[in-house]
Phi, psi and omega in degrees: 000152183299320185288340182299324179296322182287320178298318178299320179299316179294315181297320178295320181295316181296319184282326190242342187239346179280124181260102187290347178276322186251332182284141180299141184303324184292341174300307180298322181301309182298323179294321178292320179298312180297316177301318180296316181298316181293325175295324179291339181285345181278114186247017178108147180061226178257009183277145173229142179280104187288343173299327178289333176291321174300317183296320179295313178301314180301315180299312182300315185296337183265358180301132181284139181231139174252115179278157180280141172291150178228181180298327186267339185208156175282156170294155183217158174270123182219196180236166180303327185300326180294317179292318177302316181297318181291343178259014174086008178287145175269129187255160171303140175300151182300324181290346180261006175216037180275025181217166176284148175303155183302326179297111181271120183254124177268356180245129180262095185291151178294150178300147178272148169298149185293343180298339183278008174300328186301312183293316182284328174298320177296316179297315180298315181295322180294320177297320179294321182291311186288334185243025184305322184296339181270346191271078181297332180297329177292319180290322178298317179296320179295318177297319179297315182292333181282346178275133176250107183272129176285177178298134180288141172280318175200160176225136190230122176252120178284147178233149173299154172295161180302136181069012175248155181252359182231154177276129185211119168224190187297310180295319180291324177297322178296314179301315181298315179300318179297319183283340179288339180273117184295132178302145179283348181268112179301133179055035180301326184288348183296333176300315179287325181290346175257006177246271186224007170269112190261160173240112186057038176083000186238148175245154176270164173245346178225167177298322178297322176301314182294317177307314184290323178293319178294320177301316180297312180304309183291324178297324181285347182278169185252016180290160176293155185302321182289337178281331185295325178296319178295318178297321178300311179300320182292314181298320181297323184265321190244006188274010183271210187294345178304340182289346174256013180289349175301334179296312179300318184291323174298315180295317182295331180283355182077028184302328186240013183227027180054043173092355180279126184303132181228136177252140173274108190262325180214123184216170180225133175269113176277336182199128168218099192218132174267130180214185179246132176222119181054038177085353181258153177275126188230143178250117175258132177222150183219109188232136174251134174255127181258331183223132175232160176244123181234125180053039177082359180253133174283132184227145179226165183273122176232098178058039176094356178242146175276126180241154177282134179233167177272154182306324182291345179273347193306313185269008177260357182279134181234004177263121183296147170262309181226151172230130180247124177237120188224154171233125184238130185244138180273125175234173172245149178298162184303327179274001180059029180260339182224149172275135184238109171289125181244134178279114183252346179206129179212121175235132178241131179242130175253139177254019177214141176278358178281352170252156190241152172298144174305152184298323173274135185237076179301310176215124183234128175242107181278139179245012180283000000 
């Protein structure tokens, strides 16, 4: 198994390289905790619980470090993630570690000297190497960096109506109603959960992988126990890419074309991730539209203007037209009978003046 090599590395370090007279006690403590998490990831045969891999990465990144004072600066208390980042390591996104690791520690170990970055950096890098196929957050980061965004024409942030906590208009209401009805296909979302719709930044390769990631996600949430079973069923069936379909409905309603029906023809998902925020299950998505159809004509962005293109050109376009960034939070209806996805944050950026701000302007930030 992949984790066996890392466990052997930790055991060898403890047995042969750890100096119990001079090394700080918390070094051995942290190594034993990580070893324990990795042992728990072994679930029989050749299978590993990848939720435990997330936990191990999360734990390592949060280890407290005391840096040395220098001529130019005082020593400071920081975390391992700062050292890992300075050495070129890719870290879990902040939204995927906004909670304490599942391992509950009743002992608060002393900060480690920064020299011990080497041992934990090696373990962190090994976990990333052996489980790379599961780390969707690394691919998401790479996709984001590969995009060159032109100057925005305008940016529009939707706000809830007064005394409301969710963003709701006709297209978003339709999207919400469709998702509240549980899909007839059991575990329909698993197709997406094994592709690029991530859970805490990770994707599964098998149904068991997805089950364990969903179990971990729901365990970390603060919903009531009777609500968690409903949420599990909803995520299994409805937790896939359908959650970004509000984009299609907004375009079809003519939200940015003065009522003219628009189709989203070619787009890229930079982020589709389920995570925990303030105890709630939240879906973050970031989608770019490169080609749209307006009045039957395919259009793409050419230096800030929409031009007509041929169908064969559709997937060759790399200049964004629109960018949608949304945060969706799972709630339950007042009677606790249905799971209700609620839009709590939505920002739309246009890279062309040929599209228009929605008629209602709750919050507008002009970049012209």
